[in-house]
C-alpha positions as CSV (number, residue, x, y, z in Angstrom):
1,M,-121.4,228.0,-217.9
2,L,-120.1,224.3,-218.1
3,G,-118.8,224.5,-221.5
4,I,-120.1,221.1,-222.4
5,R,-122.7,220.0,-225.0
6,Y,-124.0,216.8,-223.5
7,L,-124.5,215.7,-220.0
8,S,-122.8,212.4,-220.8
9,E,-119.5,214.5,-220.9
10,A,-120.0,215.1,-217.1
11,Y,-120.5,211.6,-216.5
12,D,-117.5,210.5,-218.4
13,A,-115.4,213.2,-216.4
14,R,-116.5,211.5,-213.3
15,E,-116.1,207.8,-214.5
16,S,-115.1,206.9,-217.8
17,G,-117.4,204.4,-219.5
18,Y,-120.1,204.7,-216.6
19,P,-122.3,201.6,-217.0
20,G,-125.5,203.1,-215.6
21,G,-126.4,205.3,-218.5
22,V,-127.1,209.0,-218.5
23,S,-130.1,210.2,-216.4
24,V,-131.6,213.4,-215.1
25,P,-131.7,215.2,-212.7
26,A,-128.1,215.3,-212.2
27,L,-125.9,217.7,-210.1
28,V,-122.7,218.8,-211.9
29,D,-119.7,220.6,-210.3
30,V,-119.0,223.8,-212.5
31,P,-115.2,224.1,-211.9
32,T,-114.5,220.3,-212.6
33,K,-117.4,219.7,-215.0
34,K,-117.8,216.5,-213.2
35,L,-121.1,214.7,-212.2
36,V,-121.6,214.9,-208.4
37,T,-124.7,212.8,-208.1
38,N,-127.8,211.6,-210.0
39,D,-129.5,210.1,-207.0
40,Y,-132.8,211.7,-207.6
41,Q,-134.5,210.1,-204.5
42,R,-131.9,212.0,-202.2
43,L,-131.0,215.0,-204.3
44,T,-133.9,217.3,-203.4
45,L,-133.8,216.1,-199.7
46,D,-130.2,217.0,-199.5
47,F,-131.1,220.4,-200.9
48,A,-133.7,220.7,-198.2
49,T,-131.3,219.7,-195.4
50,E,-127.6,219.8,-196.1
51,W,-127.8,223.0,-198.3
52,R,-129.9,225.1,-195.9
53,A,-127.2,227.6,-195.5
54,L,-127.5,228.5,-199.3
55,H,-131.3,228.9,-199.1
56,R,-132.6,232.3,-200.1
57,H,-133.9,234.4,-197.1
58,G,-137.4,233.2,-196.4
59,A,-137.3,229.8,-198.3
60,P,-139.9,227.6,-196.9
61,D,-139.0,224.4,-195.1
62,L,-140.2,221.6,-197.4
63,Y,-138.9,218.7,-195.3
64,P,-140.0,219.7,-191.8
65,R,-138.1,217.5,-189.1
66,A,-141.2,216.8,-187.2
67,L,-143.0,215.3,-190.3
68,R,-140.1,213.5,-192.0
69,E,-141.0,210.0,-191.0
70,E,-144.6,210.4,-192.3
71,T,-143.4,212.3,-195.3
72,D,-141.0,209.6,-196.3
73,E,-143.8,206.9,-196.0
74,V,-146.0,209.0,-198.2
75,M,-143.3,209.7,-200.7
76,E,-142.3,206.1,-200.9
77,G,-145.8,204.9,-201.8
78,V,-146.2,207.7,-204.3
79,Y,-142.9,207.1,-206.0
80,R,-143.4,203.2,-206.2
81,D,-147.0,203.3,-207.5
82,V,-147.3,206.7,-209.2
83,N,-144.1,208.4,-210.1
84,N,-142.5,205.1,-211.2
85,G,-145.8,203.3,-211.7
86,V,-146.8,205.1,-214.9
87,Y,-143.4,204.2,-216.4
88,R,-143.8,200.5,-215.4
89,A,-147.2,200.5,-217.2
90,G,-145.9,202.5,-220.2
91,F,-142.9,200.3,-220.7
92,A,-144.4,196.9,-219.8
93,T,-143.6,194.1,-222.1
94,T,-146.4,191.8,-221.2
95,Q,-150.1,192.2,-220.5
96,E,-149.6,191.1,-216.9
97,E,-146.9,193.6,-216.1
98,Y,-149.0,196.3,-217.7
99,E,-152.2,195.4,-215.7
100,D,-150.3,195.1,-212.5
101,A,-148.7,198.5,-212.7
102,F,-152.0,200.1,-214.0
103,R,-153.9,198.9,-211.0
104,A,-151.2,200.0,-208.7
105,V,-151.3,203.5,-210.1
106,F,-155.0,203.9,-209.6
107,R,-155.1,202.2,-206.3
108,R,-152.4,204.9,-205.1
109,L,-154.3,207.7,-206.6
110,A,-157.4,206.7,-204.9
111,T,-155.4,206.6,-201.5
112,V,-154.0,209.9,-202.3
113,S,-157.4,211.5,-203.3
114,E,-158.9,210.1,-200.0
115,R,-156.0,211.8,-198.0
116,L,-156.4,215.1,-199.8
117,A,-160.2,215.3,-199.4
118,G,-160.1,217.0,-196.2
119,R,-156.5,218.6,-196.1
120,R,-155.2,221.0,-198.6
121,Y,-151.6,219.3,-198.9
122,L,-150.4,215.8,-198.4
123,M,-148.8,216.6,-195.0
124,G,-151.4,219.2,-193.9
125,E,-151.6,222.9,-194.2
126,S,-148.3,223.7,-196.1
127,I,-146.5,222.4,-199.1
128,T,-143.7,219.9,-198.7
129,E,-141.4,217.7,-200.7
130,A,-144.2,215.1,-200.9
131,D,-146.5,217.6,-202.8
132,I,-143.8,218.4,-205.3
133,R,-143.1,214.9,-206.1
134,L,-146.8,214.0,-206.6
135,F,-147.2,217.2,-208.6
136,T,-144.7,216.3,-211.2
137,T,-146.7,213.3,-212.2
138,L,-150.1,214.8,-211.9
139,V,-149.2,217.7,-214.2
140,R,-148.0,215.3,-216.9
141,F,-150.9,212.7,-216.5
142,D,-153.5,213.9,-218.8
143,A,-151.2,215.3,-221.4
144,V,-148.9,212.2,-221.5
145,Y,-149.5,209.2,-219.2
146,H,-153.3,208.8,-219.8
147,G,-152.7,208.0,-223.5
148,H,-149.0,207.5,-224.2
149,F,-148.6,205.1,-221.2
150,K,-152.1,203.7,-221.3
151,C,-153.0,204.8,-217.8
152,N,-156.5,205.5,-218.9
153,E,-158.9,204.5,-216.1
154,Y,-159.6,208.1,-215.8
155,K,-158.0,211.5,-216.4
156,I,-156.9,213.7,-213.5
157,A,-159.3,216.2,-214.7
158,E,-162.1,213.6,-213.9
159,N,-161.1,213.2,-210.4
160,P,-162.5,216.2,-208.5
161,V,-160.2,216.0,-205.6
162,L,-156.9,215.4,-207.5
163,W,-157.9,217.9,-210.3
164,A,-158.6,220.8,-207.8
165,Y,-155.4,219.8,-205.8
166,A,-153.2,219.8,-209.0
167,R,-154.8,223.2,-210.1
168,D,-154.1,224.7,-206.7
169,L,-150.4,223.8,-207.0
170,Y,-150.3,224.8,-210.6
171,Q,-151.4,228.2,-209.7
172,T,-149.0,228.6,-206.8
173,P,-145.6,230.4,-207.5
174,G,-142.9,227.8,-208.2
175,F,-145.2,225.3,-210.0
176,G,-147.1,226.3,-213.0
177,D,-144.6,228.9,-213.9
178,T,-142.0,226.2,-214.4
179,V,-144.3,223.8,-216.4
180,D,-143.9,223.7,-220.2
181,F,-146.7,221.5,-221.7
182,D,-145.3,221.7,-225.2
183,H,-141.9,220.4,-224.2
184,I,-143.5,217.7,-222.0
185,K,-145.6,216.4,-224.9
186,R,-142.8,216.7,-227.5
187,H,-140.4,214.9,-225.3
188,Y,-142.4,211.9,-224.4
189,Y,-144.1,211.3,-227.8
190,Q,-141.0,212.0,-229.9
191,V,-138.4,210.3,-227.7
192,H,-140.1,207.1,-226.8
193,T,-140.0,205.6,-230.3
194,G,-140.8,202.1,-228.9
195,V,-144.0,203.3,-227.5
196,N,-145.0,205.8,-230.2
197,P,-143.0,204.9,-233.5
198,T,-144.7,207.5,-235.6
199,G,-143.4,210.5,-233.3
200,I,-146.7,212.1,-233.8
201,V,-147.5,214.6,-231.1
202,P,-151.2,215.0,-230.1
203,L,-152.7,218.4,-230.2
204,G,-154.8,218.1,-227.0
205,P,-155.7,218.0,-224.3
206,D,-157.2,221.5,-223.8
207,L,-155.0,223.2,-221.1
208,S,-157.3,226.2,-220.3
209,G,-158.7,224.3,-217.3
210,W,-155.4,224.6,-215.5
211,L,-156.2,228.3,-214.7
212,T,-159.8,227.8,-213.5
213,P,-160.8,228.4,-209.8
214,H,-160.0,225.3,-207.6
215,R,-161.6,226.5,-204.3
216,R,-158.9,224.5,-202.2
217,E,-158.1,227.7,-200.3
218,E,-161.4,226.9,-198.5
219,L,-159.4,224.2,-196.7
220,G,-157.2,226.9,-195.2
221,G,-153.5,226.3,-194.7
222,R,-150.4,228.4,-195.4
223,P,-148.8,227.1,-198.7
224,F,-145.3,228.2,-197.7
225,G,-145.7,227.8,-194.0
226,D,-143.4,230.4,-192.2
227,G,-141.6,231.1,-195.5
228,T,-142.4,233.2,-198.4
229,P,-143.1,232.2,-202.1
230,P,-140.4,232.2,-204.7
231,G,-140.2,235.1,-207.2
232,P,-141.0,234.8,-210.8
233,P,-138.6,233.0,-213.1
234,P,-135.4,234.8,-214.1
235,A,-135.4,236.7,-217.3
236,G,-134.9,234.3,-220.2
237,E,-136.3,231.2,-218.3
238,E,-139.9,232.0,-218.9
239,I,-142.2,229.4,-220.5
240,P,-142.9,230.1,-224.1
241,A,-146.5,230.7,-225.0
242,A,-146.7,227.4,-226.7
243,G,-146.1,225.6,-223.4
244,R,-148.6,227.5,-221.3
245,P,-152.5,227.3,-221.0
């Protein structure tokens, strides 16, 4: 569709010699093949607000106006200590940096676990942007961050609340059907040569647990609020068997 081989070409089309490096996610304009934005903190929020006219019929409101202030506060802590925290631990160059990041990761996970003990989702009865952002780290945690980034106080599978919550989301349309564990592991263990110079990709962990009952439905709630779930992935975008439990 874009007619380019590397994402860097879209960056160069926007600004030759862009000094910030190439990163994803990135939004690219198809007609001009130019980068529009790589502001990952705002990108999905813009989709939820500025692009509503292009949403499918029945698309859930993932950033409800009445909850935005609280949602932003929750997401800020999750991003700083969990989403970004695992990277700060994994790429630390001193013991002190690593230990500070490590402790922040597990302090925030404890806070999140306490919040989720009595509510199905971070903001209450329905999925919001906050859940999506937390899920992206939780789903990679045991497969990658626990070992590769040395975030090994415990596995998510060893925390009853977070493990049930992560499985609940994984088994919800739009979550697990977009997760390729094989790709996740190969990317981290083969690309980060400074952390894993051998490039060896571990065979574990066992993924079958992702499909086990979680019982989070007993907390009630409506996963998609007044909206409807997304359909299955389009033909050709299904996750290969190697990447599924």
